[in-house]
Structure formats: structure tokens, C-alpha cells
Steps between C-alpha positions, in 0.01 A plus 500: 500500500313169503568283802666162447206307641270657239738400221521145635122479524452625144763258370357196680143590415582556134677163475207321661246683283696418184500132599134506599399614150581179308434268794160654574405514132567129462304432819196674349537326166517164679224577753736472798414829669451332837834322485700805606251566778537146633880517489511838672272380781716197568807726507408599854551139607839507329597815688409346834677177408813687400503687830436189711761292315756780492546488121371851431164602360620524138596132498189408696267677259667352194486144634137533607367654179686243290351219710152646456552540125603134477203398713260691276655349186467150648138545611405660170659214308302250707182701432412510871294814441483799269802729498326798663365275777843356572659845505236635739560212741879531481480878555274484805673205665843652435398839638343346811802281571724801439317711759524216754871451425565875529351488851753232595786698345414795729537748217403855592188656351702765314712233332190303409342810346815550295469149359128537430512840331863527394780729611642621172635821656727299732693312230880506486741484208552130582127443461505675162785284374322185619174601331686596180693172487206272566277714278742458209487122542118504509477720189750287307317177589163654411633612164629149433161334556276783378401360159429156643285652773299686235439165333377356829265794540296416192473121537674367810378139491581445132839670529601291800380182332723573201803608701547370855781749558240777513389366837845585637487845339161558659649408837797730435261788434326438833839498674585833337180648644596358839844658471345835409275480805800436724663816360185710534456438873743777592370748244122503463437248778314171523152645463593720203688253280201392293399860437843577352473194277140531387389866495747633237455192281121515525500871420711451187324190372233694311767725345721217371469268203778257594633354827834670441343843460289443807807400703696811400209736564428337836864546601490868403177555693650318799812718501290815475292373792814452707619856436157648569445284808836585654446869430160484671654311790775758544272800443209398721668258744313194370602132515702446183369154404131591508574834331661315208201268467251788508707682240493192275123475540453870423723489191329180392159660531625799300605263220137413439451855374719409204300185443178698465666733253 
């Protein structure tokens, strides 16, 4: 009989992987691969802030990643620097401030490791319901703006010049990524979020002719990675988050065999 914590881990991981497929695919199409990395790094500051302020780390992470997404959107709009440069700065400053803040919060090393690498095997049914509820909102919102975001992908400046509302949709998409990152902290962990977003999407890009096909295939590969990673974790006593990422990389590499054929 499968233990409850394994079922919870598979459920949470599958939900996150299914969400990561379309979000990560759009990130690749729009050359925003570093965005998830920057948001995940600043999540550590949100965790520390949530602990210090007594509002809980979920609220702290969400507030912080949203603030960073808004900051990036503002700086990008003002053309302060190129997008990848801005994201690199935000990621490193956020991570550094987060480590300093964690020192003040007096969080134990084991708890910190859980945040960094995820603790998917320690989730409860309440966590699953929270992830499912928020995930449904993210998926619905992404579906609503999907076609417009595809338009932005091909000619962002022209599209925004013709329709100013697209600027708000672009911001909404960034906020959805931020919300996904806040959910992923407890599953794959801060340092693994970008891998869950990018690896499956990148692996399926060469096997897909449309963004929609790529999103679906990336979700399927992500879910398979979760099942394989959790099995490896349980079978060989490995950290679950890293095992999932390695599984995604291995399955992604295997997909290139089909490309050559």
C-alpha cells in the first residue's frame, strides 16, 4: 500500500509540473528564461520577511515575488538595462538579502535546506488543496491571456503600440510566474524552480510545431519527471527536489533521440 505522503507528493508535483508546462513554454518563447530564476532567488527574502513579520512564509514569498515582478516590469519599461541584466541583478541582490534576513530570523539549517531544495515529501492534504486552488486560478488566467501573449511574442513593441492594454496583460503574465514561484517553494524548492519551468519546455521545443503543443508536451514530461524523481527518492533515499530535476534533465536528453530520428 502506498503511503499517504507519497500520494500527496505525487499529487502536488503533478499539479506543479502541469502548470510549469505552459508557463515555462511561454517563458522560452518570450526569452524570459531568467525571470523565474530571479523570482525564485528573491523568494528567500520573502520567506525571511514572512517569518520576521509573523505573517507566514507563504504570504511573505507571494508579496516579495510580486514586488520583484513589478520592479522588473518598471525597470524594463524605463529601459534602464537589458532584461537579462536586470534579472541577474535582481536575482543576486534578492538572494543575498534573503540570506542576511534568514540569519536574523534564526531559522535552523534544516529548515533553510528545505526551502532551498524543497520538501515535497512533507506536504499535507491542506497543502495539496492550497496548491490545487491557486494552481486552478493561475491556469485559468493563463488560458485567458494566452493568445494575446503569443501576439506579444512575435512583435512586442508593435503590439503594445497598437493596444495599450497588452502592457497590463504582460504584467499579469509576470505576476502569474511570481505566483507559480511562490507555490513551488514547498515542492521543488527555491533553487529548483527554474529547472521545473525550463527543462521540460526546452526539451519539447524541438518536437513541437505550435506553442500549445509545446505546452502540453512539456507538462507531460514534467509529470513523468515528478513520478520518476519521487520513485528514485523513495528507492535510493535521495532528496526529492533534486531527484525530480535530474529526472527531467534525463528525460529531456532522451527526447533528443527522437529529434535525430
